[in-house]
Each structure stands twice: as structure tokens, then as C-alpha cells.
ZAMARGU-4260 file (C-alpha; in steps of 0.2 Angstrom, whole numbers, plus 5000, padded with zeros to 4 digits):
<rodrens>
0) 5479/5588/5315 | 5460/5584/5317 | 5468/5566/5328 | 5476/5582/5339 | 5459/5591/5341
5) 5450/5573/5347 | 5462/5570/5359 | 5462/5590/5366 | 5443/5589/5362 | 5442/5575/5375
10) 5454/5581/5390 | 5445/5595/5391 | 5431/5585/5392 | 5436/5576/5404 | 5444/5591/5415
15) 5424/5601/5413 | 5416/5585/5421 | 5428/5583/5434 | 5427/5601/5438 | 5407/5600/5437
20) 5409/5587/5448 | 5418/5594/5463 | 5407/5612/5460 | 5390/5604/5459 | 5379/5606/5475
25) 5380/5591/5486 | 5365/5584/5498 | 5369/5591/5516 | 5379/5575/5526 | 5389/5570/5510
30) 5405/5573/5505 | 5413/5571/5489 | 5431/5563/5491 | 5441/5561/5477 | 5437/5556/5457
35) 5450/5542/5450 | 5446/5538/5429 | 5427/5541/5431 | 5423/5531/5449 | 5419/5547/5463
40) 5419/5544/5480 | 5410/5551/5493 | 5407/5548/5511 | 5394/5551/5523 | 5394/5560/5539
45) 5391/5544/5547 | 5403/5535/5541 | 5398/5526/5523 | 5409/5523/5507 | 5399/5528/5490
50) 5409/5526/5475 | 5397/5529/5460 | 5401/5522/5444 | 5392/5529/5429 | 5391/5519/5412
55) 5377/5527/5401 | 5382/5511/5389 | 5374/5498/5400 | 5354/5497/5400 | 5356/5490/5419
60) 5360/5496/5436 | 5370/5487/5447 | 5373/5490/5468 | 5385/5481/5479 | 5384/5482/5497
65) 5399/5478/5505 | 5403/5476/5524 | 5422/5472/5530 | 5419/5459/5538 | 5423/5443/5535
70) 5431/5424/5543 | 5443/5434/5548 | 5436/5443/5562 | 5427/5427/5570 | 5432/5422/5588
75) 5433/5405/5596 | 5417/5398/5594 | 5411/5409/5580 | 5418/5402/5563 | 5403/5401/5551
80) 5395/5419/5558 | 5397/5431/5545 | 5389/5415/5534 | 5376/5413/5544 | 5373/5433/5544
85) 5373/5435/5524 | 5357/5420/5526 | 5348/5430/5537 | 5352/5447/5531 | 5337/5441/5515
90) 5326/5436/5530 | 5320/5453/5532 | 5315/5467/5542 | 5301/5473/5554 | 5297/5483/5537
95) 5305/5471/5523 | 5295/5456/5529 | 5296/5448/5510 | 5312/5453/5502 | 5316/5436/5491
100) 5297/5438/5485 | 5303/5456/5482 | 5316/5454/5473 | 5307/5440/5463 | 5292/5454/5460
105) 5303/5466/5453 | 5316/5455/5444 | 5328/5460/5451 | 5347/5447/5451 | 5354/5447/5469
110) 5362/5437/5481 | 5375/5438/5494 | 5392/5429/5497 | 5406/5432/5511 | 5423/5427/5511
115) 5438/5431/5521 | 5438/5446/5523 | 5418/5452/5516 | 5403/5451/5515 | 5395/5459/5502
120) 5374/5462/5496 | 5372/5465/5475 | 5360/5466/5465 | 5357/5470/5446 | 5342/5476/5435
125) 5336/5484/5420 | 5340/5505/5423 | 5323/5507/5434 | 5322/5522/5449 | 5308/5514/5458
130) 5318/5498/5457 | 5333/5506/5463 | 5327/5517/5475 | 5317/5502/5485 | 5336/5494/5483
135) 5342/5507/5494 | 5330/5509/5504 | 5330/5487/5508 | 5348/5489/5511 | 5350/5506/5525
140) 5334/5496/5532 | 5344/5480/5533 | 5359/5486/5539 | 5352/5490/5557 | 5334/5484/5558
145) 5336/5466/5550 | 5331/5450/5564 | 5343/5439/5566 | 5332/5430/5573 | 5332/5410/5578
150) 5318/5405/5569 | 5324/5410/5553 | 5339/5400/5560 | 5329/5385/5559 | 5323/5387/5545
155) 5340/5393/5535 | 5348/5376/5542 | 5347/5366/5531 | 5353/5377/5519 | 5368/5378/5525
160) 5371/5361/5531 | 5370/5359/5512 | 5383/5370/5507 | 5395/5362/5521 | 5389/5344/5512
165) 5392/5353/5494 | 5411/5355/5501 | 5412/5341/5511 | 5412/5331/5494 | 5422/5341/5482
170) 5438/5338/5480 | 5445/5353/5475 | 5438/5363/5490 | 5443/5349/5505 | 5460/5350/5495
175) 5463/5370/5497 | 5456/5370/5514 | 5469/5358/5521 | 5482/5369/5510 | 5477/5386/5518
180) 5477/5375/5535 | 5494/5372/5534 | 5500/5388/5528 | 5492/5398/5541 | 5493/5391/5559
185) 5489/5405/5569 | 5478/5417/5556 | 5462/5418/5555 | 5465/5412/5534 | 5469/5396/5540
190) 5450/5391/5542 | 5437/5391/5528 | 5425/5404/5528 | 5408/5391/5529 | 5416/5386/5547
195) 5412/5371/5559 | 5402/5362/5559 | 5398/5362/5578 | 5400/5380/5578 | 5387/5382/5564
200) 5374/5370/5570 | 5375/5374/5590 | 5377/5393/5586 | 5371/5407/5603 | 5358/5421/5595
205) 5363/5435/5606 | 5380/5432/5602 | 5376/5433/5584 | 5367/5445/5585 | 5382/5456/5597
210) 5392/5451/5578 | 5380/5459/5568 | 5378/5474/5580 | 5397/5480/5580 | 5403/5475/5561
215) 5386/5479/5551 | 5387/5497/5553 | 5389/5512/5537 | 5408/5515/5545 | 5413/5498/5541
220) 5403/5498/5524 | 5405/5504/5507 | 5389/5506/5493 | 5393/5507/5474 | 5380/5511/5463
225) 5386/5507/5442 | 5380/5505/5426 | 5365/5517/5418 | 5357/5529/5433 | 5355/5547/5438
230) 5370/5555/5448 | 5362/5567/5456 | 5346/5555/5461 | 5357/5544/5468 | 5366/5554/5479
235) 5351/5562/5488 | 5343/5542/5489 | 5357/5537/5496 | 5358/5552/5510 | 5337/5550/5511
240) 5342/5531/5515 | 5359/5529/5525 | 5358/5547/5529 | 5346/5543/5544 | 5358/5530/5554
245) 5369/5540/5567 | 5388/5536/5567 | 5391/5521/5579 | 5402/5528/5595 | 5410/5509/5598
250) 5427/5506/5590 | 5431/5491/5578 | 5444/5480/5588 | 5463/5480/5579 | 5468/5464/5572
255) 5486/5460/5573 | 5491/5443/5572 | 5500/5437/5559 | 5508/5420/5555 | 5527/5421/5557
260) 5540/5421/5539 | 5537/5401/5534 | 5554/5393/5540 | 5552/5381/5528 | 5543/5372/5515
265) 5527/5362/5521 | 5519/5352/5511 | 5502/5339/5519 | 5495/5327/5508 | 5476/5323/5508
270) 5469/5304/5504 | 5450/5299/5500 | 5441/5287/5490 | 5440/5291/5472 | 5441/5306/5460
275) 5458/5309/5450 | 5475/5315/5457 | 5477/5332/5463 | 5489/5342/5465 | 5489/5358/5474
280) 5504/5374/5476 | 5501/5387/5488 | 5511/5402/5488 | 5514/5415/5504 | 5511/5434/5493
285) 5506/5451/5497 | 5491/5460/5502 | 5478/5468/5487 | 5482/5482/5491 | 5500/5482/5492
290) 5508/5490/5472 | 5517/5472/5469 | 5501/5461/5470 | 5499/5469/5452 | 5513/5458/5447
295) 5507/5444/5454 | 5491/5443/5444 | 5501/5446/5428 | 5512/5432/5435 | 5498/5421/5436
300) 5490/5427/5418 | 5509/5423/5409 | 5512/5407/5418 | 5492/5399/5417 | 5484/5406/5403
305) 5474/5397/5391 | 5480/5390/5379 | 5495/5404/5377 | 5501/5397/5396 | 5516/5393/5398
310) 5514/5379/5410 | 5497/5375/5398 | 5508/5370/5383 | 5519/5363/5397 | 5508/5350/5407
315) 5491/5351/5396 | 5496/5351/5381 | 5508/5336/5386 | 5496/5326/5393 | 5506/5327/5408
320) 5490/5339/5417 | 5472/5333/5415 | 5469/5352/5419 | 5479/5363/5423 | 5472/5384/5431
325) 5479/5398/5443 | 5471/5411/5451 | 5477/5425/5467 | 5468/5429/5483 | 5466/5448/5487
330) 5465/5450/5504 | 5467/5463/5517 | 5483/5454/5525 | 5498/5444/5518 | 5486/5431/5509
335) 5491/5417/5495 | 5490/5412/5478 | 5488/5396/5476 | 5489/5384/5457 | 5482/5367/5454
340) 5484/5355/5441 | 5470/5339/5440 | 5481/5325/5435 | 5480/5310/5423 | 5490/5294/5430
345) 5495/5297/5448 | 5513/5287/5445 | 5517/5298/5431 | 5534/5310/5436 | 5527/5330/5436
350) 5540/5339/5428 | 5546/5353/5440 | 5542/5373/5427 | 5549/5384/5441 | 5562/5378/5451
355) 5566/5388/5467 | 5583/5390/5458 | 5574/5398/5443 | 5562/5410/5448 | 5558/5417/5431
360) 5562/5406/5418 | 5566/5415/5402 | 5559/5401/5392 | 5547/5386/5395 | 5563/5373/5393
365) 5565/5357/5398 | 5569/5355/5415 | 5574/5340/5426 | 5559/5328/5431 | 5555/5327/5451
370) 5555/5309/5456 | 5545/5316/5471 | 5529/5327/5468 | 5530/5342/5481 | 5521/5360/5482
375) 5535/5371/5484 | 5543/5375/5464 | 5528/5370/5453 | 5516/5382/5448 | 5500/5379/5438
380) 5485/5388/5432 | 5472/5394/5419 | 5463/5407/5421 | 5466/5424/5430 | 5451/5425/5446
385) 5450/5432/5462 | 5441/5415/5468 | 5436/5401/5457 | 5416/5399/5459 | 5420/5380/5461
390) 5426/5387/5479 | 5418/5405/5486 | 5402/5400/5495 | 5386/5407/5489
</rodrens>
């Protein structure tokens, strides 16, 4: 009886919380959209999407600003622009000239990252209203007033080149890059996010500024505040910082290029000096927003977990591979689910663990060996992760 009473009380408390949240007076220009499992969505009049995720059990506050633009939006000659903007955003604005210095002074763990569909900027810090206010003010200012100047690009170019060379010297990254280029013939998912060296080194500043002004707008951004904070104060501060930005009148270009249905297995062989043999298999899967994508993530976990995964037991545990891993890329368009193994000896045959004729084996029983290593029909992995760290550009 006590257990039932507690359950009813908890449910009633949740209902009262939702009702109170929906009936609270919001600052002008802010609309409450919906609340799902502790996450409340708001929308500013200028189009900015705001997600609040309060959690008083955390001693910290995390703020994440995501712009819905990445390498997927880049045109001919523009490869690497989304990544360059990520670097230049930290060079400041007329009113925030020492951004990196402020991070250090305030003890913020802050950074940014760029990928195919998004560019995000984030900061975590011990709960502090002053730091939260400063960071929100900077994000609002940087959205429309960042310098994006040639002098800043010249000083930052050495950092970008260093990232390029790190990728060029990584067997995993290079194999991943060449595999995506084979999987996608027309879509920009087949191009490396960091861009072509010639595009990056010869980027036209007015063209880069136009890219910035087109996509860094409130109607193309999502602001997330999570952890310990006062929701009422945050709502008021977000309106003060971002509400004054006008809603853009431009319309974002509609992207309609998609690769046709693949008409057969594709393979690529990459030979480089040194290192150990690697095998990467990629599969086209549904976009991240598709209901079936959850099953893809579960499948990666069942097949590739360490040490319980079927593939770890059949490859790594039996010393057919030095290690395996798998992940599903949650992308906006039809995406891919690469998996890989790091081999011990290139002369050893690799067992076909997941043949096309039996895509979901009832048990990890031994299958016939394949004399020719081919990506199709081989699924290896050891962790569930949206993007392996060594492939994510800082």
C-alpha cells in the first residue's frame, strides 16, 4: 500500500510540475512549446529554440549552443568553411575581445566541434549566475557580431593545418575518410569535415563571412542549458541576451541532393607504409530522426559490446583481431553505420560473422571462413558512440 501511495504521489507531483510550468508567466517574446521527460522546449520570437534540462543533483551548469550547419551545407570551393568558423568564433567580437582569456579567468571548461550536420559550442562550470550570464551574453553577441577577419584566420591557420596533418597521419581517420567517399558519390557526407587543403588555405574571407551571416542566425540554432540553475532566471536572461536579435528575413537553401540506392557492394583498398591492417565496413542506415534508428544503436551494442558482444567473442577473444569497435552515425540524411577491426596478421583469414544470407544469427556459432576479406557481411565493434573521438575534429 505504501508503495502504491508513493507512486501515486510521484505521478501527481509530476503532473503539478508540468501544470505549473505551463501556467507560469513567461517573458515577452518567449513561447513554451512542450515538455517531455524533464526537458522543456521554448521558442523565441526570432526563431531560437531553447531547451532547459534542470538537474539539481549536479553541482555544475552546462550550456551548449548548436548551429544546424556543418560540412553538409558547403558548396564547391567552400569545403572546411564550417570548421574554420568554429575556430574564428573564439577570436571575439567588438564587445568580447578576449574570449579565451575569460574562459581561463572564470574556470570554464569550454570548446567547440564541427561535424557533418552541426557546429556546436559548449561550456561547463560550477554553478554560478555571473558565469552563466556572461556566457549567454557572449553566445548572443558571437551569433551576429563575430569578427571573422583575415588577420585572425592567418594566425589560426597553423592550428587548422596541424589538425589536418593529424588526420592525414591517422590510419583510422584516413580509412574512414576513404570509405565515406566510396559510400557517397554525390552527397556531402562523402567529404571530410575539415575540408580540402587548397580550399582552406585559399578561402575567400567575404565568402566565409557570407556563409557565417547566412547560417549563424537564431532561427537556425538550438540553445541547451542543463544541470543546476534557476529556470526562471535563465529564461529571463535568454530573452535579454538573444531576444534583441532580429528574426532573419533570408530563407535557408533547401538541400535535396541524395545518393541513389546503391546498386551493389563497393570496396576500397588503401595501402600505406607501416601500422597494422585495418578493416572497416560501412552500412547505409536510416537518418537519426527515423524511428528505426534506435534499433540500429541497439544492434551495435549487441554485436559490438566489449566483452559481452558477439563479435568481440568471435574475433578479439579468439585472437583473430587485436580489437574491434562499432558506432552508428546519427545524421540528418540517410547515414551510415561503420564498424572496424584492427587486425593482428594480414595473412589470416577473417570469419564471416554476419553473412547477408543470415543477417541476424540466432547465436554466435562459427560460420565458414572467407578467403577474400570484403566489407560486406562483416560487422565488428566494441562501443556505442555517436562519433569516435579520434575522428571528431576539435
